[in-house]
Structures are given as C-alpha cells and as structure tokens.
N, C-alpha and C positions, 0 to 999 in steps of 0.2 A: 416501615422500611420495606423495600424489595430491590431485589438486584436481577441483573440479567448479562449473560455472556454474549457480545456480538461476534457471531461467527464470521469468518473470512476464509476464503479459498487462499490456498498457498502462493498462487500468482498476483494476488491482490495484497499480500502482506506487506505492509510497510511501516516499520516502527517509528522511522524519522516523521513521516507524515502524520501519524497518529499523535506523538508526542507534541508536535507544533499546533495540532488542533485542541489538544488538552491546554495547552497555555495560550490558545488563541492568538498565535504570533501575527496571523495575518491581518488581524483587527486591533493589534497592539494591546489584547488582554480585554477588551471591552465586556465581554460575557464571561470572564474568569475572575472569581472573587480571590482566590489564591491558588497557587500550583508549587509543587515541590517534587524532589527525587529523593530515591532511598536506595540503598544497598550499592552505592557506586563509589570507586575510588575518587571521581571528581568531586566529591563534597557537595556543597550547594550550588555549584556551577551547572545550571539547568542543561545549556546547550552542550556543554563539553560532556556531561553524562549521556546525552543522546548519542553522540558519537561513539563513546564507550560502549553502549549497548549494541551498535551497529558493529563495531568491530568483533565484539564477543559472537554475535549471531553468524557473522562471516566464518568464523573458525569451526562452525559445525556444518559441513557439506554433506553429511551422510543423510540427514532426515530431509524428506520430500513434503512434509508436512508443514503447516504454518507455524511461526515461531514466536508469535505475539498473542497473548491472552488478553482481549479487551472486555473489562467488566464495568457496567454502569450501576451504580447504587443510588436509587432515588428515594427522596424523604417527602413526607406529607409537608404541606404548607405550614402547619402549626408547629412543626418541628424546627424551624428555621430560627426561632427566638433561642434555641437551646444549643444550635451548632456553633462551635468556635473552631479556629484552625486546629487547636490542640486535640479536641475531641475527633475531629475527621482524621487527623494523623494516627490516633489510637485505633479508631475503626479499621482503617486500612491495614494497620499491622496485624488486626485479628483476622482479617479476611486473607493475608498473606499467609498467616500461621495455618489456618484452616485448610487453605488450598495447596499448602506444600510450597509456596514461594517465598518463605521467609528469608532464605538466603539468596534470593534472586534480584536482579535490578528490576526497578520499575519507576514510573512517572505517573504523577497523580494531579489532579485538579478538581476544583468544585466551581461549577457553571451555575450561573443565574439567569440565563437567557430563556428559560420556559416557565411555565407557571408553577413547576415543582423544582426547588432547588436539587442538584444531583451531582455526584462525584464520578468521574471519570479515572479508571486505573488501568494503565498499561504495563502487564508483566511480561518480562522477557522469559520465554519459556526454556531458554537455554542456561543452564547453570554455568556461572562465570568461571568456576574452577574444574568441574568435571566436564563440561561443555555437552552433557547429556541433555536431551529434551525431556521435560517434565509435563505429563497430561494428567491433570487431576481426575481422579476417578468418582464418578458419581457426585459430581461437584454441585449439582442443583440441590440435593439433599443436604449436604453440608453447610451450603450458604443458607438454605431455609431454616436449619437449627440455629445458625449464628444470628440470623435476623432477631430471633425471639429473645436470645441473649442480649444483644446490644440494645434493643427497645427497653429491656427491663433495666439494664445497667445505667443508661443514660437518660431515662425517663421519657423515651420518645413515643409517639402514638403507636399502638399494636395494630399490624396489618394481618389479614388472614393468611395463615401459611398452609402447609400440607396437613390434612387431617388424618391422624393415624387410623381413625375407625372407618375411614372409607376406601374405597379401591382407588389405588393410584391412577391419577389421572394421565392418560396417553395424550399428551398436548401436541399441537401442531404450532410451531413459532411462527411459521409463515402464515398460517390460517389466522391466528390470533393478532398478529401485525396488521393483516390486510382488514380484518373487521374493525380493529381501532382506528386505523386511518381512513377507512373508506365510509364506515357507518353501515356497511352491507354484509349480508350473510355470506360466508365462505362456503366453498364446495364441500370442505372437510365437515363444517357443521351441519350442512344439509344431510351428508350421509349419516352423521352420528344421530340425527333425530329419527332417522328411519332405520335404526339398528334392530328394534324388535321386528319390523316387517322383513328385515333381510334374514334375520335368525329363522323365522317361520318359513320363509321361503327355502332356506337351506334344509331345514328339518323335512320338509314336505318333499323335496326334489328327489327323484330317483336317479337322475343322471345331469349331466352338464346342461343339457339343452332345456331340461325343465326349469334348471336354476336361471339360466340366461332369460327364459320366457317371463318368469316372475319379476327379475330385475328390470326387465324392459318397461315394465309399467310405471316405474318411478323415473326412467330415463337415464339409467346408468348401466354398466356392463362391466363384466371381470375380464381382465386380460392378463396374460402370462408376461411378466417382465423380468429377465434375468433370471435369477433363482427364485423369484417370488411372484406375487399377484398385485395387481393395482385394481382399484375400483375407479373406473373412467366415465366421465359425463360424455353421453352419446352425441352430443351437439357441439362439443368443443374438445380442446386438447387437455383440459382440465382433469387432474386425477390425484388420488392419494393412494398411498400404500395400504393394502387390505389389511394387514396385521395391525395397523394403526385403530382400525375399528375394533378389533377384538383379537386375542391370541388364537382363538378359533378359526380365523380367516387366514392363516398361513398357508402357503401353497401345499406343504405336505399333508396338513389336516384336511384341507378342501379335496386334494386328491385321494386321500385315505377313504374318504366317504363316497365321493363321485366318480372315482376313477382318474386315469390320466386326462390332463387338461385338454379340452376341446374347444374350439372357437364356435361362436354362435353361427348357426346356418342362416340363410336368407330369409327364411320364414319369420325369424325374430324382428326384422325390421319393420314388418307390417302390422305388428302388435300395437294396439293403441294404447297410448300413454294416459295413465290417470293423473300424473303430474310431472313436472320437470324441473331441473334446477334454474332459478332465476335468482340473481344476486338482489334479493329483496332488502329493503331497509331494516334496520334493527331497532330504531328509535319508536318510542311511544308518540301517539298524537300526530301521526305525519299528515294525515287527512289530504287536502287538496294540494299542499306543497309537493307531494310525490308525483301527482299528476303534472304539475308545472315543470318538475324536472325531467321526467320521461319525455315530455313534449319538447322540451329546449334540447335534449340529447338526441332524439330521433330527428328533430328539425335539422340540427347541425350535421348529423349523419347524411342526411339527404343532400344537404347543400354541399357537404364534401365530395359525393359521388357525383353531383352534377359538375362541379368544377374540375374533378378528375377526367370525367367524360369529356368536357370541353377542352381540356388540355391535351388529352389523346389526340383529338379531331385536329387541333391547331398544330400540335407538334407532327403528326403524320403529314399533313398539308405541307408544312415548311420543308420537311425532310423529302418529301416527294418532289417539291418544287425546285429545290437546290440540287438535288440529285441529278434531276433532268438537265439543268444547266450545266453542272459539271461534266456529264457525259457529251452534251453538244460541244463543249470546249475541247474535250478530248478527241471528238470526231473531226473537228474543223482542221482540214489538212493546209489551209493556206497561211496558218498560223506559224511562225518560227518556234522552234523549241524554247527560246527565251521568254516570248510573248505568252505561249501556252502555260508556261510555268508560272508566269506573273499573274495571269487571269485566273488559274486554278487556285492560287494562294488568296487572291482576292474573293473568289466565290466562296472557298472555305471558311474564310473569315465572316463573310456576310452571314453564311449559315449558322454559324456559331453564334454570331451576334443576335440573329433572329431567334435562335433556340434559348439563349440566355434571357432574351426579353420575355419570352412566353414563361420561363421559370419564375422570373421575377415578378411578373404580374399575378401569376398563381400564388406565389408565396405572399405577396400583399393581400391578396383576396381572402387566403386562409387565416393570416393574422387578423384581418378584420372580422372573422367570424369568431376567431378565439376571444376578442375583446368583447364581443356581444354575449358570448356565453364562456367566461373564464373559470370553467371547472369541468373535470372530469368525473368526479365521483359524487355520491350523493352527500357526502359530509362536507365536500368542498362547496356544493350548491348552497347548502344550509350557512355555511360560514359567509358565503358571499351575499345571500340574502340578509343575514343578521347584520353584516358590516354596513348594508344600506339601508338600514333601519327597521327591519321586520322583526318586531318582538316574538310573533309566532315562531319563527325560524330559529331564534334564540332559546325558547323554551323547548323546542323539540331537541335541539342539541343537549340541552340539560337534562332531558327525560332519560331515564334509564332504560337498558335494553330489556327487551321483552323476548320470550322463546317465540319463534316463527311456528304458527300454527298452519297445519295443512289447509290451504285456501286456494281457490283459483286466484289468478293475478287480478280479475276485475273486482274481487272483493278488497284487495288490499288497497286498490285505488280509491274505493268508496268509504273504506272503514275509518271510523274514528274522526269524523269531520266536525265534531262538536268541540270547539275551542272557543268558548264565549268569553272567559276571562282573559285570555291573552289578547283577543281582538277588542275586549273593552279597554284593556291597558293602552292598546295601540292607539284608539280613538281618543282617550283621555290626555295623551300626550300632544294630539293635534290641537286641543282647545286650552293647553296650558298657557295661559298669558305671562307667566313669568319666564318663559323660553322665548329666545329670539325665533323670528320666523324660520331661518335658514337651518336651525338646529331641530325644529319639530319632526323632520323626517328622519331623524336619526335614533338610535336606540336610547332609551329614557337614561341609561347610566352614562353613555357618552354625552348626551345632551346636558346633564347635570354637571359633569365634569368640564365641558367647554363653559357652562354658565361659571363655575368657579374660576377657570383659567381667565375669562373676561373681567370678572370682579377683581381678580389678583392684580392684573394689569392696570386697571382703573385706580385702585387703591394705592398701588405703589407710585404711580406717577402723581397723585395727588400728595401723598406722603413726601416725595421728592421735592414738589413745588413749595411745600410749607416747611421742608427741612426738618422734618421730624422722623423719628424711628418707631414704626408701628409694629409691635410684635405679633399682633393678631394676623397680619399680612405678610408675615416671613421677610419684612425688610431687613431684620436683624442678620439675615443671611447673605446679604450683599447683592442678590440678584434673586430674579423671578424663579419660583419653584417649578411652576409649570410651563415655562417657555419652551418652545420646541417639542413639545410632549407628542408621543405617537401613541397609536392603539391599534388593537387588531383583535379578533375573535377566533380562540382555538377550538379543536373538534369536540371538547367537552363543554362548549358554551360558555367558558370563562371569558370576559372582556379583560384583556391585558393592557395595561397602560406603561410606557416606557418613559420615565422623565430624562430630561437632557444629559444628566450626569449618570445615567445608568439604572437609577432606582426604579423599582418595579412595583405595581400595585394589580392586584387581581380582584375582581369583583365576579363571584360565582352565583349571585342571587341572594344567597342567605347570609353570607358574611363576606368581609373585604379583608385581604391579606396584603401585607407589604413587606419590602425587602429591609431587614434588620441593618444592612450595611450603609444604608442612607437615611438619616435624621429627617430630611425633608419628605421622604415617602410616607413616613408615619403621620405626619401632620396633613397631608394631602389626602391620606386615606380616611383619617378621622373626619376631615370636613366632607369628603363624598359620603361617607357613612351616614352623617347626620342629614345631607341633603337626600338620601335614598330611604333611610329607615326612620327619620325623626331626630328630634334633640336628644332623647334618651339612648345613648349608646354606650357600651362597655368595651374596654381594650384589654384583651388578654394575650400577653406576647406580642406577636405580630399579627394578631386578628382582631378585626373590629367587628362587633355583631349588635343587634338589639338588646337592650336591657330587659332581663327576664322580670316579668310582672309578678309579684309575690301577693298571694291571696290570704288575707288574715281572716279566718272565720272565728265567729263568737262561740264560746263554750255553752 
C-alpha cells in the first residue's frame, strides 16, 4: 500500500469537480467500484453532501490557500482479493484520524480503471463547525507509518516505506512523476548523481567563479532565485532548488563559504563541457529501440520546422498581397464611399479566408505527422511499439530501472544491443501455426487472447445451434465473456484487457491478475494463463501463475 497527496493550486481547487470524478459521474460510474461520503449532515445522499461541502467552504473567506486535500491510496494487485467495501471504509477512517480530518466532511471512491486498484479521498480542509482550515503537519511520515499498520491489520502485501536507519530522502514529486510517466531521467536525478562531484567542487573552490567553472564542466550553473539558490541546466530553463540536493547548498551556507553571490563571468561560457543533461532512458536493454525513437523524434521535429517555415512564407505572401489590394482600394478616388466600404469588406473577408485556409492546411499536415509518430516521450514510444506487436519493446517496458552511468550519448545508443531471447520469441510467434495470420504481428499475449475470443465465439454459436449449455465456454452466463473486449499496454509493460462489463485482466509476464468484482474475469484469466504458461497453473486469490514444481530427492 502506498499513498500520495495530489497538490493543487488555490485557483484550481474545485471540490465539486473532484467529487464528481471520484464517483465517475461523467461516465456513469464505469470505473468506480463503489463510492461514499462521510461526516455530512446529508447522510448517504452523495450529491447533496457535495453541495453541503461547497457551502461550508464558502463560509471561510479568510484563507487564500486550497481548501481540498486530495489523497490517493494505491494497492498491489494481490490485495484486490482481500479488499471489501467495509475494509476500505475502515482504512479511510484510519487515514482521517491520523491526518486530523476525523470530524471533517469527505467523499471517497474505489477505482478499477488502472492496473492497480486505488482509492480516492477528497477531504474538506475547512472544519464544518469552527470553519477553520486544517493543514496536516508532516503528513507523509504519518501516512507512511499508517501504511505498515494497515498492511499488518488487513493482511495486505508489504511495501517499502521510509527506512529509519537511512538518511531522509529529499524527494522531488515532479521529478519522480516525470520519470514514472516518461521513462526518462529527470534533471533532478541527473544533479543528484553528480552530488559527489559538486561537493568536491565546492570544497576546492576559493570563490564563486571557481565554483562556476567547475559546474560548467557538467553543464549546470548556480543562480540566485529569491531568498535562495537554484541549480539550473545551462541549455534550458530546467532547474531545481539547490537545497534539495543537500542542506549544505542553501544560499546562506554557500555565501558563508564563497562570499556574497556573484554571477558567472563571460569566460565560464567558453569552458568545454565533459557532459551535459540529456533526458536519457531509464530502462535496461533499450538497444536499437532508442536509436529508432531518437530518429523518429528528430525527423518529426525537422518536419515541423519545415512546415512552420513554409507557413510563415505563405502567410507573409498572403498578408502582403491583400494588404496591397486594400491600400489600392483606399487610394482609388473614383469610388464612392459606399462602394469603397463594400470593396474593403470583401477584400478583408478574402484575406481572412486565405489565412484561415493556410492555418487549416498546416493543422492537417501537422495532424498527419502526429499520426505517423503518435508519441512524445520514450515510454509512449515503447507502448506504441508494444501495442503494434513488438515483444522487445514490451520487455524493455518491463525491465527495471537502472542507474544512469556517466557515458557519452553515443555509448547509450550502442549499448546493450543483445536481446536474443526477446527476438527469438518474436520469431516464434511468426511461425506459430495455431495463430491466425492477422494475429501473428501482435504481442503473444494479445494473440493468445484473440485466439480465445475466436474459440469462445465459435463454441457459443455451435452450442446455440444444438441448444445446449456448455459450461466450459461460459454459455451459462448468457452472453460472450470476451465480446467487445479492448486492450492496451501501460508504462510498466503490463497488458491490460477490459471486458465489456468492466472486468479487467492484467498480464505482467510472470502472472495474470483479474478483477474480483467480475466472475467472468477470473474464468478468462485462467484460460489465458493456461495458454501462456501451460496447463499447470494455480490460482491464489485474484492471481493466476505457473504451478511451482516440487523436487523430491532420495534420502
């Protein structure tokens, strides 16, 4: 179990919108297992309770900060079999008690739309009676302790929490989110990996210019910002607070050693860089895929620049042409004021029509480019490749992160090209006679699932024809289990299948998980597991995996 507070700026704070999202009001609750509210006079009336919270928040006009505390509690896939509405409500009450929101109004819901079931909680930070705003102090540490207690109390899988023996981690939520979604190294991570070098540079520096000279070798610089300092990438506007790196890098301590802050002189710009920040991929075994990604991104960027240059040229020509015609009409003395006004209106209309046609043409060409390369980030590229049947891309997504070693960019492109097992697996799919020819270019997991879908449909109609009820083919459920099934690949390399009635199945390569709220999902997951792992599989809760072989040795 892990939890995270979703921060929100005061101008974007909207409790009603968040409560509707929790209940999935827009999609009629398709992704919500169950939702509830607590601490409200409205009782179980969810919508009336939302209005009650909004009225309470309106009564406090003093605070200029946000009035909503949005918490997400995420569970492991193995925990889904143990979670019930009653247990989730008990957990929410424990979070409310620890955070100091026990007497506050809140709306809660459990969502199933991702590969990990998770709970959303919206707390009204304004107390319903005193109307004062409550801000939990050091809430991360309180929640971390509560995680371990709840895991033990409800028998959930244990997650790694904060280690008491280790130095507290000065984490950067934005950087962590960027790395999780993009699969690429953040600037914050780049700076932290060079912490030892920066420390040595600071120790050996006699003044600010010496420090600037050393930092220029890794492509960064220190700048004063407000009452503190930032470490900034020299080639972009990306920056992090210097104190996030270490408490010794506060502005006060830096000035105590180097004197009052001084900007780097011009000579610093000419220092040769040994390395610089590049958002390199964090996955193992990336090999030639990263070269393809860079080639596609660079090619699209060049095409965008060419389209922009052509647009500017056409725009300038059209503007100049119709501008000159409008001037001619204004200079024509033989025209009556009425005719001149009418011609000017026609010319202005033609000019606008011409410019709008240019904009529409450019927008269409840019849209065509986006269809050819429908990705902006490395992880999006891997997901796109995997969804189009590339087993190597899927395994790269599933590979764990590795620390980025200081290497030139060329070495990252060439490194780790050896992926024989994955490519062999890809070639085996091509020659598998049990698969339809149109499915051989899909991922093995998807191809096997489509095979099951086709067999289910065939057996269903055969059973209907002979008017019999075949339990093995789910006829007893009244309709096809895999009809209108959809699938996608997430950023962790999990293949997610969504059944028509909302049940979900997750294939992570080693095991297959399914939604406990849908009985059909368990049957389909077991069938898929047998196709993927062989006939000997075992089911534990909502998890299906290979049967462990036991070896009996003679005495």
